[in-house]
Every structure is written in structure tokens, then in C-alpha cells.
C-alpha positions as CSV (number, residue, x, y, z in Angstrom):
1,M,-27.4,-39.3,78.1
2,V,-24.4,-39.8,76.2
3,D,-26.7,-43.2,74.5
4,D,-29.0,-40.3,73.8
5,M,-26.7,-38.1,71.9
6,V,-25.4,-40.9,69.9
7,D,-28.3,-41.9,69.0
8,N,-29.6,-38.4,67.5
9,L,-26.2,-37.8,65.8
10,D,-27.3,-41.8,64.1
11,N,-30.5,-40.6,63.4
12,K,-29.3,-37.3,61.9
13,E,-27.0,-39.1,59.7
14,S,-28.9,-41.5,58.3
15,Q,-31.5,-38.9,57.5
16,G,-28.7,-37.1,55.1
17,L,-29.2,-40.2,52.7
18,D,-31.8,-43.0,53.2
19,I,-30.7,-45.6,51.1
20,Q,-32.6,-48.1,53.1
21,H,-35.7,-46.4,52.8
22,Y,-35.0,-45.7,48.2
23,L,-34.6,-49.1,48.0
24,G,-37.8,-50.0,49.9
25,V,-39.4,-47.3,48.0
26,V,-38.5,-49.1,44.2
27,R,-38.5,-52.8,45.7
28,R,-42.8,-51.6,46.2
29,R,-43.4,-48.9,43.4
30,H,-41.3,-50.3,40.7
31,L,-44.4,-51.0,38.5
32,H,-45.9,-48.2,39.4
33,F,-42.6,-46.0,38.0
34,L,-42.0,-48.9,35.1
35,I,-45.6,-49.2,33.5
36,P,-45.5,-44.8,33.3
37,L,-41.9,-44.7,32.0
38,F,-43.0,-47.3,29.4
39,I,-45.9,-45.4,28.5
40,G,-44.6,-42.2,28.2
41,W,-41.7,-43.7,25.8
42,A,-44.3,-45.4,23.4
43,V,-46.8,-42.5,23.5
44,V,-43.8,-39.9,22.0
45,W,-42.2,-43.1,19.9
46,T,-45.8,-43.6,18.3
47,A,-46.4,-39.9,17.3
48,S,-42.7,-40.1,16.0
49,W,-43.7,-42.4,13.4
50,I,-46.9,-40.7,13.0
51,L,-46.0,-37.4,11.9
52,P,-45.9,-37.0,8.8
53,P,-42.0,-36.9,7.8
54,R,-40.3,-34.4,5.7
55,Y,-37.4,-34.9,4.4
56,E,-34.5,-32.3,3.5
57,S,-32.1,-32.1,0.8
58,S,-29.1,-29.7,0.6
59,T,-25.7,-28.6,-1.6
60,M,-23.2,-26.8,-1.1
61,I,-22.4,-24.4,-3.7
62,L,-18.8,-23.0,-3.3
63,V,-17.8,-19.3,-4.7
64,S,-15.2,-19.7,-7.1
65,Q,-12.9,-17.0,-7.6
66,P,-12.0,-15.2,-11.1
67,T,-9.1,-16.8,-12.5
68,M,-8.1,-14.0,-14.3
69,P,-6.3,-11.9,-12.1
70,K,-7.1,-8.6,-11.4
71,D,-4.1,-7.1,-12.7
72,Y,-4.6,-8.0,-16.0
73,V,-8.7,-7.9,-16.4
74,T,-10.2,-5.3,-13.8
75,P,-13.9,-6.7,-13.2
76,N,-16.8,-4.2,-14.1
77,V,-19.4,-6.1,-12.3
78,N,-20.3,-5.4,-8.0
79,D,-17.9,-7.1,-5.5
80,D,-20.0,-7.3,-3.0
81,L,-21.2,-10.8,-2.9
82,Q,-23.5,-10.4,0.0
83,E,-25.2,-8.0,-1.7
84,R,-25.2,-9.6,-4.9
85,M,-26.8,-12.5,-3.2
86,Q,-29.5,-10.5,-1.7
87,S,-30.6,-9.6,-5.4
88,I,-30.1,-13.0,-6.3
89,T,-32.5,-14.9,-3.4
90,Q,-34.9,-12.6,-4.2
91,Q,-35.5,-13.0,-8.0
92,I,-35.2,-16.4,-7.0
93,L,-37.8,-16.5,-4.6
94,S,-40.2,-14.8,-6.3
95,R,-43.8,-15.6,-7.1
96,T,-43.2,-16.3,-11.2
97,R,-39.9,-18.9,-10.4
98,L,-41.8,-20.6,-7.5
99,L,-44.7,-21.1,-9.1
100,H,-43.0,-22.5,-12.2
101,I,-41.3,-25.1,-10.1
102,I,-44.6,-25.9,-8.1
103,D,-46.3,-26.1,-11.7
104,Q,-43.3,-28.2,-12.7
105,L,-43.4,-30.8,-10.5
106,N,-46.6,-30.5,-9.4
107,L,-45.9,-29.3,-5.5
108,Y,-48.4,-28.6,-3.1
109,S,-51.9,-30.0,-4.4
110,G,-53.3,-29.8,-1.1
111,Q,-53.2,-25.9,-1.2
112,R,-55.7,-24.1,-2.5
113,S,-54.4,-21.0,-3.9
114,P,-50.8,-20.3,-5.9
115,D,-50.0,-17.4,-3.1
116,Q,-50.2,-20.5,-0.6
117,K,-48.6,-22.5,-2.3
118,V,-45.8,-20.2,-2.8
119,E,-45.9,-18.8,0.8
120,H,-45.5,-22.5,2.1
121,M,-42.7,-23.1,-0.8
122,R,-40.6,-20.1,0.7
123,K,-41.1,-21.9,4.5
124,D,-39.3,-24.7,3.5
125,I,-36.3,-22.7,2.0
126,D,-33.8,-22.4,3.5
127,I,-29.8,-20.6,2.5
128,E,-27.4,-20.5,4.9
129,L,-24.2,-18.4,4.0
130,V,-20.7,-20.3,4.9
131,R,-18.1,-17.4,5.6
132,D,-14.2,-17.7,6.4
133,N,-12.2,-15.9,9.5
134,R,-12.1,-12.6,7.5
135,N,-15.9,-12.4,7.1
136,Q,-15.8,-12.8,3.4
137,I,-18.3,-15.6,1.9
138,T,-16.6,-18.5,0.2
139,A,-20.0,-21.1,0.2
140,F,-23.6,-21.1,1.0
141,N,-26.0,-24.5,1.3
142,V,-29.6,-24.5,-0.5
143,S,-31.8,-26.8,1.0
144,Y,-35.4,-27.9,0.5
145,A,-37.8,-29.7,2.9
146,S,-40.8,-32.1,1.7
147,R,-42.7,-34.9,2.4
148,D,-41.2,-37.0,-0.7
149,P,-37.2,-37.2,-0.8
150,V,-37.3,-38.1,-4.6
151,V,-39.1,-34.2,-4.5
152,A,-37.0,-32.5,-2.2
153,Q,-34.0,-33.7,-4.2
154,K,-35.5,-32.2,-7.3
155,V,-36.2,-29.2,-6.0
156,T,-32.9,-29.0,-4.6
157,S,-31.5,-29.5,-7.7
158,E,-33.8,-27.0,-9.7
159,L,-33.0,-24.5,-7.0
160,T,-28.9,-24.9,-7.5
161,N,-29.4,-24.4,-11.4
162,L,-31.5,-21.5,-10.9
163,F,-28.7,-19.8,-8.2
164,I,-25.9,-20.9,-10.9
165,N,-27.4,-20.3,-14.1
166,E,-29.0,-16.5,-12.5
167,N,-25.7,-15.9,-10.8
168,L,-24.1,-15.7,-14.4
169,E,-27.0,-14.2,-16.0
170,A,-26.7,-11.1,-13.5
171,R,-23.1,-11.3,-13.8
172,Q,-23.3,-11.0,-17.6
173,Q,-25.8,-8.5,-17.8
174,E,-24.4,-6.3,-14.9
175,S,-21.4,-6.5,-17.0
176,E,-22.8,-5.8,-20.6
177,G,-24.9,-3.1,-19.3
178,T,-21.6,-1.5,-17.7
179,T,-19.9,-1.9,-21.1
180,K,-22.8,-0.3,-22.7
181,F,-23.2,2.5,-20.5
182,L,-19.1,3.5,-21.3
183,E,-19.8,2.9,-24.8
184,A,-22.7,5.7,-24.3
185,Q,-20.9,8.2,-22.4
186,L,-17.9,7.7,-25.1
187,E,-20.1,8.1,-28.2
188,T,-21.5,11.2,-26.5
189,A,-18.0,12.6,-25.4
190,R,-17.0,12.1,-29.2
191,K,-19.5,14.1,-30.3
192,I,-18.3,17.1,-28.3
193,L,-15.1,16.5,-28.4
194,A,-15.6,16.9,-32.6
195,D,-17.6,19.7,-32.4
196,Q,-14.7,21.3,-30.1
197,E,-12.2,19.9,-32.9
198,E,-14.2,21.7,-35.9
199,K,-14.7,24.9,-33.5
200,I,-10.8,25.2,-33.1
201,R,-10.2,24.2,-37.1
202,Q,-12.8,27.1,-38.2
203,F,-10.6,29.3,-35.6
204,K,-7.5,28.3,-37.3
205,A,-8.9,29.2,-40.8
206,Q,-10.3,32.2,-40.3
207,H,-7.0,33.9,-38.6
208,V,-4.7,32.1,-40.6
209,G,-1.3,33.2,-39.8
210,E,-2.3,35.1,-36.6
211,M,-1.7,32.1,-34.5
212,P,0.5,31.8,-31.4
213,G,2.2,29.0,-33.2
214,Q,3.3,31.1,-36.4
215,L,4.7,34.0,-34.0
216,A,8.6,33.3,-35.2
217,S,7.7,32.6,-38.4
218,N,5.7,35.8,-39.0
219,L,9.0,37.8,-37.4
220,Q,11.0,36.0,-39.2
221,I,8.9,36.9,-42.4
222,L,8.9,40.7,-41.1
223,S,12.2,40.8,-40.9
224,G,13.0,39.8,-44.6
225,L,10.2,41.9,-45.4
226,Q,12.0,44.8,-44.2
227,S,15.6,44.4,-45.2
228,Q,13.9,43.9,-48.6
229,L,12.1,47.4,-48.5
230,Q,15.3,48.8,-47.2
231,N,17.1,47.3,-50.4
232,D,14.4,48.4,-52.2
233,E,14.3,51.7,-50.8
234,D,18.0,51.8,-51.7
235,A,18.1,51.0,-55.2
236,L,14.9,53.2,-55.3
237,N,17.5,56.0,-54.2
238,A,20.1,54.7,-56.7
239,A,18.1,55.2,-59.5
240,R,16.8,58.4,-59.0
241,Q,20.5,59.5,-58.6
242,Q,21.3,57.8,-62.0
243,H,17.9,59.6,-63.7
244,V,19.7,62.7,-62.5
245,Y,23.0,61.4,-63.9
246,L,21.7,60.7,-67.6
247,Q,19.0,63.1,-67.6
248,T,21.9,65.4,-67.0
249,L,24.0,63.4,-69.9
250,V,21.6,63.5,-72.3
251,D,21.2,67.5,-71.5
252,Q,25.0,67.7,-72.4
253,Y,24.9,65.4,-75.8
254,R,22.2,67.7,-76.9
255,A,24.0,71.2,-75.8
256,M,27.6,69.9,-77.5
257,Q,25.9,71.3,-80.8
258,G,26.3,74.7,-79.1
259,S,28.3,75.9,-76.6
260,A,30.5,74.7,-73.2
261,K,27.8,75.8,-71.3
262,T,24.0,76.0,-70.9
263,A,21.3,78.5,-70.7
264,D,21.3,78.5,-66.4
265,G,25.4,78.2,-66.4
266,T,25.5,74.5,-65.9
267,T,28.9,73.1,-67.1
268,V,28.6,70.2,-70.3
269,G,30.8,67.9,-72.1
270,L,34.2,66.2,-70.8
271,P,33.7,68.4,-67.6
272,A,30.6,67.7,-66.5
273,I,31.5,63.8,-67.4
274,D,34.6,64.1,-65.0
275,E,32.5,65.6,-62.4
276,E,29.8,62.7,-62.9
277,L,32.8,60.3,-62.7
278,D,33.5,61.8,-59.7
279,K,30.4,61.4,-58.2
280,L,29.9,57.7,-58.9
281,K,33.1,56.7,-57.4
282,A,32.5,58.7,-54.1
283,Q,29.0,56.2,-54.2
284,L,30.9,53.5,-55.1
285,A,33.4,53.7,-52.1
286,D,30.4,54.7,-49.6
287,L,28.4,51.8,-50.7
288,S,31.5,49.4,-50.8
289,S,32.2,50.3,-46.7
290,R,28.6,48.7,-46.0
291,Y,27.8,46.0,-48.8
292,T,30.4,43.4,-50.3
293,E,31.3,43.3,-53.7
294,R,28.5,41.1,-54.5
295,H,25.5,43.4,-53.6
296,P,22.9,44.7,-56.1
297,D,23.8,48.1,-56.0
298,V,27.4,48.0,-56.1
299,R,27.5,46.1,-58.8
300,K,25.1,48.3,-60.9
301,L,27.2,51.0,-59.7
302,K,30.5,49.5,-61.3
303,E,28.5,49.1,-63.9
304,Q,27.5,52.8,-64.5
305,I,30.9,53.9,-63.9
306,A,32.2,51.6,-66.7
307,K,29.8,53.7,-69.0
308,T,30.8,56.7,-67.7
309,E,34.2,55.9,-68.4
310,K,33.7,54.2,-71.7
311,M,31.4,57.5,-73.1
312,R,34.0,59.8,-71.8
313,D,36.7,57.8,-73.8
314,Q,34.3,57.9,-76.7
315,L,33.9,61.6,-76.4
316,L,38.3,62.0,-76.0
317,A,38.8,59.9,-79.1
318,S,36.3,61.8,-81.1
319,M,38.1,64.6,-80.4
320,K,41.6,63.5,-81.6
321,E,39.9,62.3,-85.0
322,K,38.5,65.6,-86.0
323,G,42.2,67.2,-84.9
324,P,42.9,70.5,-83.6
325,D,41.5,73.0,-85.7
326,N,41.9,75.9,-83.5
327,T,44.8,75.4,-81.2
328,N,44.1,78.5,-79.5
329,D,40.7,76.7,-77.9
330,S,40.9,73.1,-78.3
331,A,38.3,72.4,-76.1
332,D,35.2,74.5,-77.1
333,S,35.9,73.4,-80.8
334,A,35.1,69.8,-79.5
335,N,32.4,70.8,-77.6
336,A,31.2,72.8,-80.5
337,G,31.5,70.2,-82.9
338,V,29.6,67.3,-80.9
339,G,25.9,68.1,-83.0
340,T,27.4,67.2,-86.2
341,D,29.5,64.0,-85.6
342,P,27.9,60.6,-86.0
343,A,29.4,59.1,-82.6
344,K,28.0,62.0,-80.5
345,A,23.9,61.3,-82.3
346,S,24.7,57.3,-81.2
347,M,25.7,58.4,-78.1
348,L,22.9,60.5,-77.6
349,A,20.1,57.8,-78.3
350,Q,21.9,55.5,-75.8
351,A,21.9,57.6,-72.8
352,Q,18.1,58.5,-74.1
353,S,17.3,54.9,-73.8
354,Q,19.3,54.3,-70.4
355,L,17.4,57.5,-69.1
356,R,13.7,55.3,-70.2
357,S,15.1,52.2,-68.8
358,N,15.9,54.5,-65.5
359,Q,12.7,55.5,-65.6
360,V,10.7,52.1,-65.9
361,E,13.2,51.0,-63.1
362,I,12.0,53.5,-60.8
363,T,8.4,53.1,-61.5
364,N,9.2,49.2,-60.6
365,R,10.9,50.0,-57.3
366,E,7.7,52.3,-56.3
367,H,5.3,50.2,-57.0
368,S,7.6,47.3,-55.2
369,I,8.0,49.6,-52.5
370,A,4.1,50.0,-51.8
371,S,3.9,46.2,-51.7
372,L,6.6,45.7,-49.7
373,K,5.3,48.5,-47.0
374,A,1.9,46.9,-47.5
375,R,2.7,43.4,-46.3
376,V,4.9,44.7,-44.0
377,D,1.7,46.5,-42.4
378,E,-0.5,43.4,-42.7
379,Y,2.5,41.2,-40.5
380,Q,2.6,43.9,-38.2
381,A,-0.8,43.7,-37.8
382,R,-1.1,40.0,-37.5
383,L,1.8,40.4,-35.2
384,N,-0.8,43.0,-33.4
385,Q,-3.5,40.4,-33.2
386,E,-1.3,37.8,-31.7
387,P,-2.3,38.3,-28.0
388,I,-5.8,38.5,-28.8
389,R,-6.0,35.3,-31.1
390,E,-3.8,33.7,-28.3
391,Q,-6.7,34.5,-24.9
392,Q,-9.4,32.9,-27.8
393,L,-7.7,30.1,-28.6
394,S,-6.6,29.4,-25.0
395,D,-10.1,29.8,-24.0
396,L,-11.3,26.9,-27.0
397,T,-8.2,24.8,-26.2
398,R,-9.2,24.9,-22.5
399,G,-12.6,23.0,-23.0
400,Y,-10.9,20.8,-25.5
401,D,-7.9,19.7,-23.1
402,Q,-11.0,18.6,-20.5
403,S,-12.9,17.0,-23.0
404,K,-10.0,15.1,-24.4
405,A,-8.9,14.2,-21.2
406,N,-12.6,13.0,-20.4
407,Y,-12.5,11.5,-23.6
408,D,-9.8,9.6,-23.0
409,D,-10.8,8.2,-19.6
410,L,-13.3,6.8,-20.9
411,L,-12.0,5.4,-23.8
412,K,-9.6,3.5,-21.2
413,K,-12.5,2.7,-18.8
414,K,-14.6,0.9,-22.4
415,N,-11.0,-1.2,-23.4
416,E,-11.7,-2.2,-19.7
417,S,-15.2,-3.1,-19.8
418,A,-15.0,-4.7,-22.9
419,M,-12.5,-7.3,-21.8
420,A,-14.0,-7.8,-18.6
421,T,-17.7,-9.0,-20.5
422,S,-15.6,-10.9,-22.4
423,M,-13.9,-12.6,-19.3
424,E,-17.4,-12.9,-18.2
425,L,-18.5,-14.6,-21.6
426,L,-16.1,-17.3,-21.3
427,Q,-17.1,-17.9,-17.3
428,Q,-13.5,-16.6,-16.0
429,G,-14.9,-14.5,-13.5
430,E,-16.4,-15.4,-10.1
431,R,-18.5,-18.1,-10.4
432,F,-20.6,-20.8,-8.7
433,T,-19.9,-24.2,-8.3
434,I,-21.7,-27.1,-6.7
435,M,-19.0,-29.0,-4.6
436,D,-21.6,-31.6,-3.5
437,P,-24.4,-32.9,-5.8
438,P,-27.8,-32.4,-4.1
439,S,-28.5,-35.5,-1.6
440,L,-31.3,-37.9,-1.5
441,P,-32.2,-37.9,2.0
442,Q,-32.6,-41.5,3.6
443,K,-33.8,-40.3,6.4
444,P,-36.7,-37.5,7.3
445,E,-35.3,-34.2,8.8
446,F,-38.1,-33.7,10.9
447,P,-39.3,-36.1,13.0
448,N,-36.0,-37.1,14.7
449,R,-37.4,-40.3,15.6
450,L,-34.1,-41.1,18.1
451,K,-34.0,-37.6,19.2
452,F,-38.2,-38.5,20.0
453,C,-37.3,-41.1,21.4
454,G,-34.9,-39.6,23.6
455,I,-37.5,-37.0,24.8
456,G,-39.7,-39.9,25.0
457,L,-37.6,-41.4,27.8
458,G,-37.6,-38.1,29.8
459,I,-41.1,-38.0,29.6
460,G,-41.1,-41.4,30.7
461,L,-38.4,-41.3,33.7
462,A,-40.4,-38.1,35.2
463,L,-43.8,-39.4,34.4
464,G,-42.6,-42.6,36.4
465,V,-41.4,-40.8,39.6
466,V,-44.3,-38.4,39.6
467,V,-46.7,-41.4,39.5
468,A,-44.7,-43.7,42.1
469,G,-44.0,-41.0,44.0
470,A,-47.8,-40.2,44.3
471,F,-48.5,-43.6,45.4
472,E,-45.8,-43.5,48.1
473,M,-47.2,-40.3,49.6
474,M,-50.7,-41.9,49.3
475,D,-49.5,-44.9,51.3
476,D,-50.2,-44.5,55.0
477,R,-48.4,-47.8,56.3
478,V,-45.2,-47.4,57.9
479,Y,-42.5,-49.7,56.8
480,N,-39.3,-48.6,58.7
481,E,-37.9,-48.1,61.9
482,T,-37.7,-44.4,61.0
483,A,-41.1,-43.8,59.9
484,L,-42.1,-45.4,62.9
485,K,-40.2,-43.0,65.3
486,K,-41.1,-40.1,63.6
487,L,-45.0,-41.3,64.7
488,L,-44.0,-42.5,68.1
489,P,-43.1,-40.2,70.8
490,P,-41.8,-42.2,73.3
491,N,-38.2,-44.3,72.7
492,I,-38.5,-47.7,71.1
493,L,-37.1,-50.0,73.9
494,V,-37.2,-53.2,72.2
495,E,-37.9,-54.5,68.4
496,I,-39.6,-57.6,67.6
497,P,-38.5,-58.9,64.4
498,A,-40.7,-59.7,61.7
499,I,-41.9,-63.0,60.8
500,V,-41.9,-63.8,57.1
501,S,-43.9,-66.6,56.5
502,T,-43.6,-69.3,53.5
503,S,-46.1,-67.9,51.5
504,D,-45.3,-64.2,51.9
505,E,-41.7,-65.6,50.5
506,R,-42.9,-67.2,47.4
507,K,-45.3,-63.8,46.9
508,Y,-42.3,-61.3,47.8
509,K,-40.1,-63.4,45.5
510,R,-43.2,-63.3,42.4
511,Q,-43.2,-59.7,42.7
512,M,-39.6,-58.9,42.4
513,W,-39.2,-61.5,39.3
514,L,-42.2,-59.6,38.3
515,G,-40.7,-56.6,38.5
516,L,-37.3,-57.8,36.6
517,V,-39.1,-58.6,34.2
518,T,-41.2,-56.2,33.4
519,A,-38.0,-53.9,33.8
520,G,-36.6,-56.0,31.5
521,V,-39.3,-56.4,28.9
522,V,-39.6,-52.4,29.6
523,F,-36.2,-51.3,28.5
524,A,-35.2,-54.1,26.3
525,T,-38.6,-52.7,24.3
526,I,-36.5,-49.0,24.5
527,L,-33.9,-50.2,23.1
528,A,-35.7,-52.1,20.4
529,G,-37.6,-49.1,19.5
530,S,-34.2,-46.8,19.8
531,A,-32.3,-49.0,17.7
532,F,-35.3,-48.8,15.1
533,S,-35.5,-45.8,14.5
534,Y,-32.1,-44.9,14.7
535,L,-31.8,-47.6,11.6
536,R,-35.2,-46.6,10.1
537,G,-35.8,-43.2,10.9
């Protein structure tokens, strides 16, 4: 019982991995495995050489950042490189551009319509963007696949030149377009600003003297006019008083031929002169309390006092020269002799001349006062209009200030844009630089013959396993003890060793050598083909 249990355990362990069974399968089915393996590999390897090759030429274009710092010159083109790349790619892959390259290099001669050629070429072109850690585009690869490696290189070179030239042209056109747009906007703003300046100029010309900026000068002029008006009015009053005095003096000289009193009882002669002299001195005292000695009215009043005193002295001198003909009434005698004295006649003529001059002065003073009042009224009207003009001017200048700020801003932007355009024309901005020139492919991109070798080897292995397994499953012969035990229910008690004859042994050896030679030839062929694919593929 124990022996049976041990045998069962040994059988179970041997069932886990029966190496002898697999070795026997290899010995029996090695040709069934090797021949399909070689056939599968050979078919795939031969197909890799039969399929039309496709050579791919590629180049890397580096996106060079502007050499001029943005702090000095601000670019006036779109900074979104991905969006610009999409636009440039669409332009390069357009039907017109691709047909030009197709006709120039005589591509796709087997295609019938131009649209088919363009569509085929678009599939052969590959553009791959290269990004950095910040997801910024730093470069991009341009590749083109063709059956001829030289043609692939030429087409890649043409596409590279198109990308570089199109980028320069696009940036320059965009920069120049921005500058022209700003120039047009600046010209429009300049015209608007000039129109508003003309309106303000006309407004100031129509309202000269009423502007808010002239308020201080108007007040100063008005104050001066009012002061001058007051002086002229004071001078007019003084002239009128002098007129009364001179008229009285003339009347006195005329009445001195008769009595000492006029018909209305007014005192004439020396007493009248003394009375007038007292009045003038009183006026002088009043004016001296208010004005300085250099004031015109004070100086004029002093001249009148001096003339009056001179007339009084002349009158007294003439009375002394005549002598006291009547000792009882000398004053009446002096008054009675005025009309016959030549000196008295001269004084009368002088007084009448002063009276006429005084009348002319009064008339001039009145005209001057009227003119001054008109000017005062004019400046007062200007001051009254000043708030209205200030509001009107504020309405005009508000739009002018906005237009001026807009004009200055556009002028600044236009100058910056012009500098950026100059920088683009000098190629100081962002540009594309070829890192690697378009390569001349030595091996086709498709088919990858070395890869096909690996695929063929895998297919051959699978096919060999399937064929060998199929032959093994279809073979109903028993080759080992385990298979026999499975077929026979009773336990095996005795084993008869195999009797191998000399012919069987020679046959077995031939099979072994044939298998080894076949395996060596198969694997040597596979290695040689793989090496050839690697070197020439």
C-alpha cells in the first residue's frame, strides 16, 4: 500500500514537467519544427525585400528666440507660435504650393489627377513639434517619405526652405501690417485732433478777452480803468470849480470899472480875490490830506493858487501906483479905476484865456470819462461772460484732451511698431534655424527589414510549433512508459528493455545528424539574412 502511494506521488511529480517527453518530441519532430520555421521566416524576409521601399528624409528646425530684448523693442507680431505654426503649415500644405513642388520634381507620375497627387503628398509629409518642460515649442521636425532617397531629401529641403521663408514673410507682413494699421489710425486721430484744435482756435478768436485765462488781466485792467476814471472825475470836479472861479474873476475884472458890487450884490475886487484864494487853499489842504505832492490835482491847485496870488499882488501894485486920490475911501477909488488901467485890461484878457482853456479841459475830461465808462462796462461784461466761456471751453477741451491722449498713445505705439518692423526686417526677431540639414536616407523607413526578420522568426517559431504539435497529436504510437500506463489499466510488473539493432542505431544517428545539420543551416541562414538586412536594409 505504501509502495503504491509512493509510485502515485512519483507519477504526479513527473507529470508536472516531463523533460524526457519533450526531449523525445524534439528528437522525433525536429524536422517538422525546423522546416516550417525556415519557411515562415523566409516568406516574411523575402516579402521585406519585395515590398517597395519608402525612404524618409528628415530635418530639425530650431525656433530661435529674438536676439533683441523685449524691454528695448516690443514685438508687434503674434507671440503664439503654435497658432502661427498651424497657419504656416496650412499655407505650405496648400494645393498651390504642393503642386509647384510636384511639378518641379516630377513626383507621383503614376497618379492621374492633381488632387490625387496633392493628397498623396500630404500623407507622405510629417511635421512633429518638439516641446520643452514648460510645454513651449522649441523646435520641430519636418520629414518626407519617398521611394527614392534623393527625391526624399530634395522634397524635405524644399519644405524646410518654405517653412523658413514663410515664417520670415509672415512675420514681416504681420509686422508691416500692424505698423500700417497704426499709421492709418494715427492719421485719423491727427485729423480729428486738428479739427478740434481749429474749433478751439476759432472759439478763442471769437471771444478774445473773455477766456478764463484772461480773468486776472481783465481784473487788473478794470481796476486800473476804475482808478483812472476816479482820477478823471476828480480832475473834472476841480476843473469845474476852477471854471466857476475864473468866471467869477472875469466878472470881477469887468465890474471893476464901476462899483465894488455887482448888480446881484456879489462882492468884487480885492475882497473877492481874497475869498477865492481862501477857498483854493482850503481845497489844497483837503487834497493834500488824501494825495501826495506829485498828484496832478494837487499840483494844478497849487498853480491856481500861485496865479491867484499873482493877480492879487498885481492888483495891489496897481492901487499903490495910482496913489490915494481919495483918502476917505481908498478901496472904492481902486475899484473905480480898474476899467481905465491897461494892466487891468491885460489881466482881464488873461483870465478870459484861462477860462476858455478851462472849458476845453472840461470838455476833454467829459469825453475821457465817457470813454472810460464804456471801457469799464466792456470789461465788466467780459467778466460776466467768463463763467459761460469757461464752461463752453471746458466742453471743447474735454474732447480735445481725449483726442490728444489717444493721439499720443497711437503715436507711441506706432513708433514702437515701426522699430519692431525694422527689427523684423533685420531678422533680429524670432526665426527658424536649421539644426540638421535634410538627411540622405541610407536605409528605407519602410519596410524595416531587420524588424521584418524578427517578425518572420516569430511567425516561423509559431508555425513550427503548430506543425510539430499537429504531427505529434496525429501520431498514435506509444513512445514512453507514462503513455503506456495511461493506456493500460493494470499496473506494469515487468519492463522489457528495448533491443536496438545496429541498423536502428545507424538510422537514429543519421536522423540526429540530419536534424543538427538542418538546424545549423536554418539558423545560419536566418542569422545571415538578419545580418544582411541590418547592413543593407
